C-alpha positions as CSV (number, residue, x, y, z in Angstrom):
1,M,0.0,0.0,0.0
2,G,1.6,3.4,-1.3
3,A,2.1,6.5,0.7
4,H,-1.0,8.1,-0.7
5,A,-3.3,5.7,0.8
6,S,-6.8,7.0,1.7
7,Y,-7.4,6.3,5.4
8,S,-11.0,7.1,5.0
9,L,-11.3,4.5,2.5
10,I,-9.3,1.9,4.7
11,I,-11.5,2.6,7.6
12,Y,-14.7,2.0,5.2
13,N,-13.3,-1.2,4.2
14,L,-12.2,-2.4,7.7
15,V,-15.8,-1.7,8.9
16,S,-17.2,-3.4,5.9
17,M,-15.1,-6.6,6.7
18,K,-15.4,-6.4,10.5
19,S,-16.7,-10.1,10.5
20,Q,-13.0,-10.9,10.0
21,F,-12.0,-9.1,13.2
22,Q,-12.6,-12.3,15.1
23,F,-9.5,-13.8,13.4
24,I,-7.1,-10.9,14.5
25,T,-5.3,-11.8,17.8
26,A,-2.4,-9.5,17.8
27,E,-2.8,-7.1,20.8
28,K,-1.7,-3.9,19.0
29,F,-4.9,-4.1,16.8
30,Q,-7.4,-4.8,19.6
31,G,-8.0,-1.1,20.4
32,V,-8.9,-0.2,16.8
33,I,-11.0,-3.4,16.4
34,K,-13.0,-2.6,19.5
35,E,-13.7,1.0,18.3
36,L,-14.5,0.0,14.6
37,S,-16.8,-2.8,15.7
38,N,-19.3,-0.1,16.9
39,Y,-19.9,1.2,13.4
40,E,-21.8,-0.2,10.6
41,I,-22.0,0.6,6.8
42,Y,-25.3,1.8,5.6
43,P,-26.4,1.3,1.9
44,N,-27.0,4.4,-0.2
45,S,-25.4,6.5,2.3
46,E,-22.3,8.5,2.4
47,N,-21.5,6.9,5.8
48,D,-20.2,10.2,7.1
49,H,-20.7,8.8,10.7
50,L,-17.5,6.7,10.4
51,P,-14.5,8.1,12.3
52,D,-11.4,9.3,10.5
53,H,-7.9,8.2,11.3
54,T,-7.2,11.6,13.4
55,H,-10.2,10.8,15.6
56,L,-9.0,7.4,16.2
57,A,-5.7,8.3,17.2
58,E,-7.0,10.9,19.6
59,K,-9.6,8.6,21.0
60,L,-7.0,5.7,21.5
61,N,-4.4,8.1,22.7
62,C,-2.1,7.0,19.9
63,N,0.7,8.8,17.8
64,Q,-0.9,9.8,14.3
65,L,1.9,7.8,12.4
66,K,1.7,4.8,14.7
67,M,-2.2,4.9,13.9
68,N,-1.8,5.1,10.4
69,K,0.5,2.1,10.4
70,I,-1.8,0.1,12.5
71,L,-4.9,0.8,10.1
72,K,-2.7,-0.2,7.0
73,D,-1.2,-3.3,8.7
74,L,-4.7,-4.4,9.9
75,F,-6.2,-3.9,6.5
76,N,-3.3,-6.0,4.9
77,I,-3.5,-8.7,7.4
78,I,-7.2,-9.2,6.8
79,I,-6.8,-9.2,3.1
80,D,-4.0,-11.7,3.2
81,G,-6.1,-13.8,5.7
82,L,-9.0,-14.2,3.2
83,Y,-7.2,-17.3,1.7
84,D,-7.5,-18.9,5.1
85,H,-10.9,-17.4,6.3
86,P,-12.9,-16.3,3.1
87,L,-15.2,-13.4,3.7
88,A,-18.7,-14.9,4.1
89,I,-21.3,-13.0,1.8
90,K,-24.6,-13.3,3.8
91,D,-27.0,-11.2,1.7
92,K,-27.8,-10.2,-1.7
93,V,-29.7,-7.6,-3.1
94,H,-30.7,-6.6,-6.9
95,I,-31.0,-3.2,-8.1
96,L,-33.2,-3.0,-11.2
97,H,-32.3,0.1,-13.2
98,I,-34.5,0.8,-16.1
99,S,-33.5,3.6,-18.3
100,P,-32.9,4.5,-21.9
101,Y,-29.6,4.5,-23.4
102,I,-29.0,8.2,-24.6
103,E,-26.5,9.2,-27.1
104,E,-24.2,12.2,-26.4
105,D,-25.6,14.1,-29.3
106,D,-29.0,13.5,-28.1
107,K,-28.2,15.1,-24.8
108,D,-26.9,18.3,-26.4
109,K,-29.7,18.7,-29.2
110,N,-32.6,17.3,-27.3
111,K,-32.1,18.3,-23.8
112,D,-35.8,18.4,-22.8
113,W,-36.4,15.1,-24.4
114,A,-33.3,13.8,-22.6
115,R,-34.5,15.2,-19.3
116,K,-37.9,13.5,-19.7
117,Q,-36.4,10.2,-20.3
118,W,-34.2,10.3,-17.2
119,E,-37.4,11.3,-15.3
120,K,-39.1,8.1,-16.4
121,S,-36.2,6.1,-15.3
122,I,-36.5,3.9,-12.2
123,S,-34.0,2.2,-9.8
124,I,-35.3,-0.1,-7.1
125,P,-33.7,-2.4,-4.8
126,I,-35.3,-5.9,-4.6
127,V,-34.4,-9.3,-3.5
128,L,-35.0,-11.9,-6.4
129,P,-34.9,-15.7,-6.2
130,V,-33.3,-15.6,-9.6
131,T,-31.0,-13.2,-11.2
132,P,-32.2,-12.1,-14.7
133,R,-29.7,-12.9,-17.5
134,I,-28.6,-10.7,-20.3
135,G,-31.2,-10.6,-23.0
136,E,-34.2,-11.5,-20.9
137,Y,-37.3,-9.7,-20.5
138,V,-38.1,-8.1,-17.2
139,E,-41.5,-6.5,-16.1
140,I,-42.4,-4.7,-12.9
141,P,-46.2,-4.2,-13.0
142,F,-46.4,-2.5,-9.6
143,M,-44.6,0.4,-11.0
144,R,-47.6,1.2,-13.1
145,T,-50.1,3.9,-12.1
146,S,-52.8,3.5,-15.0
147,Y,-54.0,0.6,-17.1
148,S,-53.6,2.6,-20.4
149,Y,-50.4,4.0,-21.6
150,S,-49.4,7.3,-20.1
151,T,-46.5,9.7,-20.9
152,D,-46.3,10.2,-17.0
153,D,-45.7,6.5,-16.3
154,K,-42.3,5.5,-15.1
155,Y,-40.6,2.8,-17.3
156,D,-41.7,-0.8,-15.9
157,S,-40.2,-3.2,-18.3
158,G,-37.4,-3.8,-20.8
159,Y,-34.7,-6.1,-21.8
160,V,-31.5,-6.9,-19.8
161,H,-28.4,-5.3,-21.3
162,D,-25.9,-5.8,-18.6
163,V,-25.5,-7.5,-15.1
164,R,-22.9,-6.0,-12.7
165,H,-21.8,-7.6,-9.3
166,T,-20.4,-5.4,-6.5
167,I,-19.4,-6.8,-3.1
168,K,-20.2,-4.4,-0.3
169,G,-19.1,-5.7,3.0
170,T,-21.1,-8.8,3.4
171,T,-23.8,-8.0,0.7
172,Q,-23.6,-8.8,-2.7
173,E,-25.1,-6.1,-4.8
174,I,-26.3,-7.2,-8.3
175,L,-27.1,-4.2,-10.7
176,I,-29.4,-5.2,-13.5
177,L,-29.3,-2.7,-16.3
178,I,-32.4,-2.8,-18.3
179,R,-33.3,-0.9,-21.5
180,P,-37.2,-0.1,-22.2
181,Y,-38.1,-1.2,-25.8
182,K,-34.7,-2.2,-27.0
183,T,-33.8,-6.1,-27.2
184,F,-30.1,-7.2,-26.7
185,Y,-29.7,-6.8,-30.3
186,Y,-29.2,-3.2,-29.8
187,K,-26.6,-4.0,-27.0
188,W,-24.7,-6.1,-29.6
189,E,-24.7,-3.1,-32.0
190,E,-23.3,-0.9,-29.3
191,M,-20.7,-3.2,-28.6
192,K,-19.9,-3.7,-32.2
193,K,-19.5,0.1,-32.7
194,E,-17.3,0.2,-29.6
195,Y,-15.0,-2.5,-31.0
196,E,-14.8,-0.9,-34.3
197,D,-13.9,2.6,-32.8
198,N,-11.3,0.8,-30.6
199,K,-9.8,-0.9,-33.6
200,R,-9.6,2.6,-35.4
201,W,-8.0,4.2,-32.5
202,L,-5.3,1.4,-32.2
203,A,-4.7,1.7,-35.9
204,R,-4.0,5.4,-35.7
205,L,-1.7,4.7,-32.7
206,R,0.3,2.1,-34.8
207,A,0.3,4.5,-37.6
208,E,1.7,7.3,-35.5
209,K,4.4,5.1,-33.9
210,N,5.6,3.9,-37.4
211,R,6.1,7.6,-38.7
212,F,8.8,8.1,-36.1
């Protein structure tokens, strides 16, 4: 871990993995472990309630440089110890995010249209027994407010274009990116365009390199 380590991030990660504190027996870590065990990580929050490294040093009556080293060493020991004591992911939550893909040109040329599209987008946490796969159709009927189509309605259905997994503490957060109206064929077209753009960029790099 380099000299420019973010201690706020280290503390956030330590609290996220506090279930691993039980495996740390070295006496020099016990003060920090006892203090950080009192905190929780809250989803969809800035978690500003967490202490910073200066607060910990003051509360535990410890030299700041020593506290910084304790935090980094504790973090590294926990990470290295995952091979012997894997972090147990106990919970999972799906985030269903339904929104249209808006091209950059459309954002600039049709600002009102783009704003309305984002206003119709939804992002809701839900625990599903089965994770939707890319290409599958997902519908959320309880998001509707009328039986007939209304321009005021939020998006409530679409095709899965991407599935992203993030481990947050002991929770697996599964983000399901859903596009209304557009099947996975459109996703394939976007991927193809990105691939072709990247090929042209690499070709330009090689051409410029060969000039010198």
